[in-house]
C-alpha positions, 0 to 999 in steps of 0.5 A: 523584493522579488522571489522572497522564497528563493532568497530565504532558501539561498540564505538558509543554504549559506548559513547551513553551509557555514555552520557545517564548516564550523562544526567540522572545524570544531570536531577536527580541533577536538580530535586533532585531525591536523588539517593543513591550512594551506589546503583550505587556502587553496580551496578558498582561492579556487572557489573565488577564482572560478566565481570571478571568471563566471561573473566576468562571463556573465557581466562582461562577455555575454551582457547585453546591457554592457554592449549597449553601454559600450555603444554610448559616448563613454570611455570604455575603460571607465565602463569596464572599471565600474564593472570591475569594482562591482565584482571586486567589492562583491567578492570581498563582501561575500568573503567578509560575510562568510568569514564573519559568520564562520567566526561567530559560530566558532566563538559561540561554541567556545573554540579558541580563536587567534589567527589574525595573520592567517585570516589576513593571508586568506583575505589577500588570496581572495583579492588575488583570485579576483584580480587573476580571475578578471584577467583569465575571464577577459582573455579566455573569451577573447580572440587572443588566448595566448595572453593567458600565459602570464595567468598560468605562470601566476597559478603555478606560483601560488601552487608552489608557495602561497606564503603571505609575502609572496601573495602580496607580490602575486597581487601586485603582479596580477594588478599590473597584468590586469591593467595591461590586458584590459585594453587588449581584452575589450573584444571579449564581449564580441568574441563568442563562438557560435555553434555551427548547424550541420545539415542532415539529409535524414528524414524523421518521422515524428509520431506525436507532439511529445515525440517532437518535443523530445527530439527538439530537447535532445537535439539541443543537448547534443548541439550544446555538447551536454550529453558527452560532458554528462558521460565524462562527469559520470565516469570521473565521479564514479571512478573517484567515489570508488577509489576513495571507497577502496583506498581513501578510507584508510589512506586519507581519513584520520583514525579518529574519524574511522573509529567514529564513522568508519562504517558510514564512509562508503555510503558518504562517498556514494552520497556525495558522488551521486548528489554531484551527478544529479545536480549536474545531469538532472537539476541543471537541464531540468531548470535550463530547458524552461529558462531558455524559453524566455523569449519563445513562450509567447509563441507557444501560447499561440500554438494548438499545443496542449500545455500538459503535453508540452511539459511532458515532452520537454521533461521526457528528454531528461531520460537521456540525461539519466542514461548518460549518468549510468556510467557513474555506477559502472565505474564505481562498481569497477572499484568496489564490486557488487557490494554497494551496487544495489544501494547505488542504483536505488539512490541514483534513481531515487535522487533523479526522481526527486530532482525532476519533481522539484526542478521542473515546476520551479523552472516554469515558475521562474522562467524569464527571471534574472535569478536563475543561479539563485534558483539553482542554488536553492534547488540544490539545498532542497535536494541535499536536505531531502536526499539526506533525509532519505539516506537517514531513513535507509540507515535505520531500517532493518536490512531485511526490509530494505529491498521493500523500501527500495521498491516502495520509495520509488513507487511512491515518487511516481504519483509525485512526479505526475503531480509535479508535471501537472503543477508545471503545466498549471503554472505555465497556463496561468502565468504569462511572461513579460515577453508574451505580454509585450508581443500581445500588446503589439 
């Protein structure tokens, strides 16, 4: 099996997440938080809905293998039905695995179980999410997006009432909707919007190889509209974390939680907000800048370009991603004032350095692999653990030493950042890609 370490990390992340959810459930039952199962059902439904849409985009819309299969003398509906069964049973298998482990962990703690109707309701919601996600994925990426109107009606219906009998009706309607839309959505794998190149008359003076690579990577970020999305995400995350810190602690937090962990809740909101930001603005571009070079690294190996400069030049573009995440702090401070601003600034820089140190070598190591999502999930797990340790150390340090810890921790990461770049360059030198081997043989 390829990438055994990634599978181990990914499995560890799943088990850790399920154990954490089981612990939260047990704690909420003991403290009588009164969690609404309907809200949990919505969470499960939308998670599987988004995953199904992503799978349809990956295995149908952008799949080169499917394009080749559809060119063969095989009925198209049969091919789509086989892909549908793969995604459908994968979703149900994931749900069965997660819910089974969740039940085992709860039973091991002695938590009373006895919700067969609720479990069946959740299972039907997963089936409904899979059926509806298939239709949304097909029609959203097709040339006729007006066919999404029935999907919006079904989404409104489940938000209005997710009762078990109605969920069965929703499933039946969504199945008919999918069967009706399948032949109409066969053009989805051909309807991929291409980005238009805008000519420019501006002459650029590129002073070095690193400058050239920096310009190339930042051009990709602008062309793919990632930087504006980073800024918008930073504003939303910062504003949401600030709102919850000021108003959400008393309005949405149970009294038992306030008595136990009330003083930690502001830091918890900061942690969650910045963690989301760095995964999106540091880990994702840090990995993707090497993943997209799958078919071009063979050309790089034949250019008079130093490997270290190549890595440093590409990684330097992440500075622009960091700048685009700074509105998160400003929006957060707009609600809370300067109270937590110093900690937020340190934690953002600390998190960003950790993300770059881990993401860049792994991006080089697994370039050209088909497990890019697996790498992202595994890196997200490592980042979560390391940031949790960092915040835990911060919480036990006396307040008069925290300023020195802020500076010392950032300075300690700089040698690790340089070592990470050197490791990425070493991996790039010694590990040729399959594409490069084929081109060399030709």
